[in-house]
VEXDREN-2710 file (C-alpha; in Angstrom, 1 decimal):
% VEXDREN-2710
k/r/px/py/pz
1/GLN/14.7/8.2/-2.8
2/VAL/12.3/8.5/-6.2
3/GLN/9.0/10.1/-6.4
4/LEU/6.3/8.7/-8.7
5/VAL/3.5/10.4/-10.1
6/GLU/0.5/8.9/-12.0
7/SER/-1.9/10.8/-14.1
8/GLY/-4.6/9.9/-16.9
9/GLY/-7.0/7.7/-15.3
10/GLY/-10.7/8.0/-16.1
11/LEU/-14.0/6.5/-16.5
12/VAL/-14.4/4.9/-20.2
13/GLN/-16.7/3.1/-22.0
14/ALA/-15.8/-0.9/-23.3
15/GLY/-13.5/-0.6/-26.2
16/GLY/-12.6/2.7/-25.3
17/SER/-8.6/3.8/-24.7
18/LEU/-7.1/5.6/-22.2
19/ARG/-3.4/7.0/-21.8
20/LEU/-1.7/6.9/-18.5
21/SER/1.7/8.4/-17.6
22/CYS/3.5/8.6/-14.7
23/ALA/6.5/10.9/-13.8
24/ALA/9.8/9.9/-11.9
25/SER/11.5/12.7/-9.6
26/GLY/14.2/11.9/-7.0
27/SER/17.4/9.9/-7.7
28/THR/16.5/8.4/-11.0
29/PHE/19.7/8.3/-12.0
30/SER/20.5/4.4/-13.0
31/ILE/16.7/3.4/-12.8
32/ASN/16.5/0.5/-15.1
33/VAL/13.1/-1.1/-15.2
34/MET/9.8/0.6/-14.9
35/GLY/6.1/-0.5/-14.8
36/TRP/2.8/-0.8/-14.1
37/TYR/0.8/-2.6/-11.7
38/ARG/-2.9/-2.8/-11.2
39/GLN/-5.3/-3.9/-8.3
40/ALA/-9.1/-4.4/-8.7
41/PRO/-11.2/-4.8/-5.4
42/GLY/-11.1/-7.6/-3.6
43/LYS/-7.7/-8.8/-5.6
44/GLN/-4.4/-8.8/-5.3
45/ARG/-2.2/-6.4/-6.8
46/GLU/-0.9/-7.5/-10.4
47/LEU/1.9/-7.1/-13.2
48/VAL/0.4/-5.5/-15.9
49/ALA/3.4/-4.2/-18.0
50/THR/7.0/-3.6/-17.6
51/ILE/9.7/-1.7/-19.4
52/SER/13.6/-1.7/-19.2
53/SER/15.9/1.6/-20.2
54/GLY/17.0/-0.1/-23.2
55/GLY/13.3/-0.8/-24.2
56/ASN/12.6/-4.6/-23.5
57/THR/8.6/-4.9/-22.8
58/ALA/6.8/-7.2/-21.0
59/TYR/3.3/-7.6/-21.0
60/ALA/0.8/-9.7/-18.6
61/ASP/-1.4/-12.2/-20.8
62/SER/-4.3/-10.5/-20.3
63/VAL/-3.2/-7.4/-21.8
64/LYS/-1.0/-8.3/-24.7
65/GLY/-2.1/-6.5/-27.9
66/ARG/-3.8/-4.3/-26.2
67/PHE/-1.8/-2.2/-24.0
68/THR/1.1/-0.7/-25.1
69/ILE/4.3/0.6/-22.7
70/SER/6.8/3.3/-23.5
71/ARG/9.3/5.6/-21.9
72/ASP/11.0/8.5/-22.4
73/ASN/14.4/8.2/-20.4
74/ALA/15.5/12.0/-20.7
75/LYS/11.9/12.8/-19.1
76/ASN/11.7/10.2/-17.0
77/THR/8.3/9.3/-18.0
78/VAL/7.0/6.2/-18.4
79/HIS/3.1/5.5/-20.6
80/LEU/0.6/3.2/-20.5
81/GLN/-1.6/3.4/-23.4
82/MET/-4.5/1.3/-23.2
83/ASN/-6.8/0.1/-26.0
84/SER/-9.6/-1.6/-26.5
85/LEU/-10.4/-1.7/-22.5
86/LYS/-12.8/-4.0/-21.0
87/PRO/-14.5/-3.7/-17.9
88/GLU/-12.2/-6.4/-15.9
89/ASP/-9.5/-4.0/-16.5
90/THR/-11.2/-1.5/-14.0
91/ALA/-8.4/-1.3/-11.4
92/VAL/-6.4/0.9/-9.6
93/TYR/-3.1/1.3/-11.5
94/TYR/0.4/1.7/-9.8
95/CYS/3.4/3.0/-11.8
96/HIS/6.2/1.1/-10.0
97/THR/10.2/1.0/-10.0
98/SER/13.1/-0.1/-8.0
99/HIS/16.3/1.6/-7.0
100/SER/19.4/0.7/-4.9
101/LEU/17.6/-2.6/-3.8
102/LYS/14.3/-0.4/-2.6
103/ALA/10.8/-0.6/-4.2
104/TYR/8.7/2.6/-5.1
105/TRP/5.2/3.1/-6.0
106/GLY/3.0/5.9/-6.9
107/GLN/-0.2/6.9/-5.3
108/GLY/-2.5/4.8/-8.4
109/THR/-4.7/6.5/-10.4
110/GLN/-8.5/5.3/-11.0
111/VAL/-9.6/3.5/-14.3
112/THR/-13.1/2.5/-14.6
113/VAL/-14.6/0.5/-17.6
114/SER/-18.0/1.0/-17.9
115/SER/-19.9/-2.0/-20.0
END
């Protein structure tokens, strides 16, 4: 079992920044890819960014150049630095990983960007 706990969401004006964090606990050994997804009201959950244990990253086109994903393997944490935020970034952001063929999700953290 893996538990994921997010923090760092909130309300920010357009153009501002937020940093999300996700702490993993439990059976964290051999976790490879960790990532962030988001779900806006009335929309499907979408991938935002992923990072492997080796540091390889991938981003959705909509956030490239504005968001940066990073991780601390020793602390089992993953972060999402979000800059130049836009109102369309408003969503609940979820931390995700998989382990032993099972997917794990955090409880989600709300990010609201006002125009």
